[in-house]
N, C-alpha and C positions, 0 to 999 in steps of 0.2 A: 432564425437562430435563437436559441434559448438565452434568456437574460442572465448575465453573469451575476452570481450572488455575492454581495459584499461581505467581507470578513470583519467581524468586530472582535477585538482582543478580549480574551477571557479575563474578567476581573479576578484579582487575587489568584492567578493561575497556579502558583506553587501550592497554595492551600487546597485548591480544588483537586489538583493532581494527586496530592497526598491522600485526600479523602477517597478519590477514585481507586488509588492503589490499595488502600485498606479494604475497599469494597470488594476487590477481586482477590484479596489475600496475597498480593504480589505475585499472582500467577495469571498468565494470559488466559482469558476465558474461552479461547478457541483451541489453541494447541496445548494448553496446560503447562507450558514451559515456565520455569522459574528462573532459568539462567538467561536473563535478559539484561543487556547493558542499559537500555532506556526504553520505557514504554511511550506510546504515542496516544494522544487524545483524538478520538474519532467522534464526529457529530452524527448521531444515529439517523436523523432525518436529512443529513447531508446539506443542511443549511448552516453555513459558517457563522451566521449572525445569531443563531439560536443557542445561547450559552447556558440555558437552564441545565442544572446538574443532572436532571433526569434524562436529558438528551445527549449526555456525554458518556462515553465508555472508554476505558483504558485498555489498549491491546498492544501486542508486540509489533515491530515494524513489518515482519514477514506477513502476519495475518492482516495488518492494515493494507498492505499491497493487494492481498487477495480480495479484501472488501472493495477497494477502489476499482479493481478489474472486474468485479462482479462474480468472482468465484465463490464468495460468501455473500448471500443476498441481504437486502435491507431487513427483511422479515426475520432472518436468522439472527441478525445483530440485535434487533429489538427483543426477540425471544430470549437471547442470552442475557441481556440486561435485566429482563424481568426475572429470570431464574436466579440471577445473582442477588437481586434485591429480596426475592422470596426466601432465599436461603438465609439471608441476614435476619429476616423476620422470624423464621422458624427457630433460629438459634436464640433469639430473644423471646421466643414463645408468644409472638404476636401474630394475629390472624386477621388483619384487615382485608377486605375483599371489595374490589371495584371492577366492574366490567367495562371493557374498552372495545368498541366495534369500529373505530375510525381507521382511516388509511395510515399506512406507515409514515408517509411524508408529513402528517400532521400530528404524530403521536408525541405526547409528553409523558414520561414515566416519572411519577412522583416518588419520593423516598418512602412515603407511608402507604403505598398502594400495592396490592396484589392484583394482577391484571390478567384477564383472559382475552384472547385475541381471536376474532373471526377473520381469517385471511382471505380477502376477496381479490388480492392482486394476482395478476397473471404470472405464470412461471417465467423467470428471466431466462432469456436466451444467452448462451455463452458468447462472449465477445469474440473469441477466436475458436474456430472449429478444431476438432480433434485432428492431429496430423500437422498442426502449425506449431512453431516455437512458442507462440503466445499461449497455447493451451497448457503448456507445462510451466508452472509458475517459476520454479527455481531457474530453469534455463532462460526464460524470458527476463527475469531479474538480472541474470548474469550478463546478458547482452546489454541491458540498460546500464549496468555497472561499467562495462567496457566503453560504451559510447560516452558516458559521463566522464570517464577518465581521459578519453581522447580530447574532449572539449576543455578539460582542466589543463591539459598539457599545451593545447593551442593558446589558451589564455596567457600562459607564460611566454609564448612565442610572439604573439601579436598584440598583447594587452587585453585585459578583461573586457573593456568596453568595445573592442573591435572584433570580437568573435561572433560570426553569424552562425548560431547553433543549428539552424535548420539546414544549412548547406551540406553538412556531413550526412545527416539523415536522408536528404534527397539523393545524395550520391549513392548511398547504400541501396536505396530503393531502385535506382536506375540500374545499378550493377546486378542486382538480383531480380530484376524485371518484375517489380511489385507495382501494381496499378495505383493511380493517383488517389483513390479512395481507401486504400489499404495502408498498412504500416509495415515496417521491417519485421514485426513479429508475426506476419503472415508467411514468412519464409518457411518452407517445409522443414519438419523436425530433422529429417535425414541430412540436412545441410547445416545443422547447428555447429558442428566442429569447423566446417569450412568458413562459416561466417565469423565464428569466434577467432580463428587464426588470422583472418584477414584484418579484423579490427585491431587485434594485438599487434600485427605488423605495422599498421598505421600509427599506433601509439609509439612503438619502438622507433619509428622513422621521424618523429618530431624532434626538434632541437633538444627539448628537455629529456625526451626518451633516450636520446643518444648520450646525453651527459649522465643521467642517473643510472642508465642501464649497465654501465660498467661496474658499478658497486652496489646497486640497489634495484630490486625488482620493480618493474613499472606497473604491475597488476598481479592479482591472484589468478592462478589457473582455476579451471572449473571445479576440480575436486576440493581445492582449498576453500573456494567460495562456498561450496555446498556444505562443507563441514561447519563453517562459521555462520552461514545465513540460511542454509537449506532447511 
């Protein structure tokens, strides 16, 4: 089992976040969206204790999810960071040049460096194969949204400290005949609506769902979710 990496709080995080947002010109460096409620800080080498600013990049929540799932690779994130810094240097008419031939997981990008990369890493294999819900990011995120909402409603019912969050996930895996080494996101994509409707019905069936459902929607439908987060 891989050793869990410890997270160290980013010193002066508000100042760092402001500098990173200026670095990307308040635009997600991957999807180029400016209409973002809040950006998220991502550690490029995925080491949460490495808070060097050169190892941090600001991205939108949707693209952050893609990075976490491997839809956007580590090398792509590092390259985008470099391109962003290089653009800043070009704007300032500066041309520093440093060659970097290390592995992504040990890379530190300095503010004053222009870096060229020799990528010796193997091509990452997609976490979920084509044909699974997990292969389509927006649909996978929507299922995650519904599961989270169900657990939130159960917290109201039994108390926050009494919810066994893994139980509902295990129930879903059993219902949809998913093997122990796989996740609910391995459900075939053609069963997406069926799975969505089932989780929605479980949300509506909670005590809070019955109370709020009379005057308030318990969740967004997929089209609404896609418009806001897709």
